[in-house]
C-alpha positions in Angstrom: -27.3 68.3 16.0 -30.0 65.9 15.0 -28.6 63.5 12.4 -31.1 61.3 10.6 -29.8 58.0 9.2 -31.6 56.0 6.6 -31.2 52.4 5.9 -32.6 49.0 6.8 -32.3 47.5 10.2 -31.0 43.8 10.7 -34.5 42.9 11.6 -36.0 44.2 8.5 -33.5 42.3 6.4 -34.2 39.2 8.2 -37.9 39.3 7.7 -37.4 39.8 4.0 -35.0 36.8 3.8 -37.6 34.7 5.5 -40.2 35.7 3.1 -38.1 35.0 0.1 -37.1 31.6 1.5 -40.7 30.6 2.1 -41.7 31.6 -1.5 -38.8 29.6 -2.8 -39.8 26.6 -0.7 -43.2 26.6 -2.3 -42.2 27.6 -5.8 -39.4 25.2 -6.6 -41.4 21.9 -5.9 -44.2 23.3 -8.1 -41.8 24.1 -10.9 -40.2 20.6 -10.8 -43.7 18.9 -11.0 -44.5 21.3 -13.8 -41.4 20.2 -15.7 -42.1 16.5 -15.1 -45.7 16.9 -16.3 -44.5 18.6 -19.5 -42.1 15.8 -20.2 -44.8 13.1 -19.6 -47.1 15.1 -22.0 -44.3 15.1 -24.7 -44.0 11.2 -24.3 -47.9 10.9 -24.4 -48.1 13.1 -27.6 -45.3 10.9 -29.3 -47.2 7.8 -28.4 -50.5 9.2 -29.7 -48.8 9.7 -33.1 -47.7 6.1 -32.9 -51.2 5.0 -32.1 -52.4 6.8 -35.3 -49.7 5.3 -37.4 -50.4 1.8 -36.0 -54.1 2.1 -36.7 -53.3 3.3 -40.4 -50.9 0.3 -40.7 -53.7 -2.1 -39.4 -56.2 -0.7 -41.9 -53.9 -1.4 -44.8 -52.4 -4.7 -43.7 -54.8 -6.3 -41.3 -52.3 -6.5 -38.4 -50.2 -4.3 -36.2 -46.4 -4.1 -36.5 -43.4 -3.4 -34.2 -41.1 -0.6 -34.8 -38.1 1.1 -33.1 -37.6 4.7 -33.6 -34.1 6.2 -33.7 -33.1 9.8 -33.6 -31.4 11.7 -36.4 -28.6 11.8 -37.7 -29.2 8.0 -37.9 -31.4 7.0 -40.8 -34.3 4.9 -39.6 -33.4 1.4 -41.2 -36.4 -0.7 -40.0 -39.1 2.0 -39.7 -42.3 0.6 -41.1 -44.6 3.1 -39.6 -45.2 6.4 -41.3 -44.6 8.5 -38.1 -42.4 11.6 -37.5 -41.2 11.6 -34.0 -38.1 13.9 -34.5 -38.8 16.3 -31.6 -39.7 13.6 -29.2 -36.7 11.5 -30.0 -34.4 14.1 -28.4 -35.6 13.0 -25.0 -37.2 9.7 -25.4 -36.5 6.4 -27.0 -39.6 4.8 -28.5 -40.2 1.1 -29.1 -43.3 -0.4 -30.5 -44.0 -4.3 -30.0 -46.7 -6.7 -30.7 -47.7 -9.7 -28.9 -47.9 -13.3 -30.2 -51.1 -12.3 -32.2 -50.4 -9.1 -34.1 -54.1 -8.5 -34.8 -55.2 -7.9 -31.4 -53.0 -5.1 -30.2 -49.6 -3.6 -29.5 -47.5 -1.9 -26.8 -45.5 1.3 -27.1 -42.8 2.2 -24.5 -41.2 5.6 -24.3 -38.0 5.5 -22.2 -36.3 8.7 -21.1 -32.9 8.9 -22.5 -31.7 12.6 -21.9 -30.5 13.9 -18.6 -33.9 15.6 -18.0 -35.9 12.4 -18.6 -33.6 9.7 -17.5 -35.1 6.9 -15.5 -38.7 8.0 -16.6 -40.9 5.5 -18.7 -44.3 5.9 -20.2 -46.0 2.8 -21.5 -49.3 2.3 -23.4 -50.9 -1.1 -23.8 -53.3 -1.0 -26.7 -55.8 -3.6 -27.4 -58.7 -3.8 -29.9 -61.0 -5.2 -27.3 -60.2 -3.2 -24.2 -59.5 0.3 -23.1 -56.0 1.6 -23.6 -53.8 1.2 -20.5 -51.4 4.0 -19.6 -48.5 3.1 -17.2 -46.2 5.9 -16.0 -43.1 5.3 -14.0 
């Protein structure tokens, strides 16, 4: 009587588990970095929209202006820039400030406010005479 049993041995299962663990150890950090890059890109896109609005405001008024962007459903009460940041405001709080001379430049700070972006900050220092400076924390 020759019985043939089919199935996996313990050693085969252990090898498969080790391979899956190695793949997970490589894939998870790559995924986390990918998510952080996407969040940073979202903030930079919103800041880019603010730059365009500030430059338009400068052309019309001869100076830059500060502004604070608030998410809906709150109506923006002090918004002087014509800039729609509705999508970005779900993850970021955006504040535009000018220095002592509003004709030379401005600063835009996007601060993470959702659980996904908490503790993150992207800052742009814009000057008419220098290259824009990005700071990411």
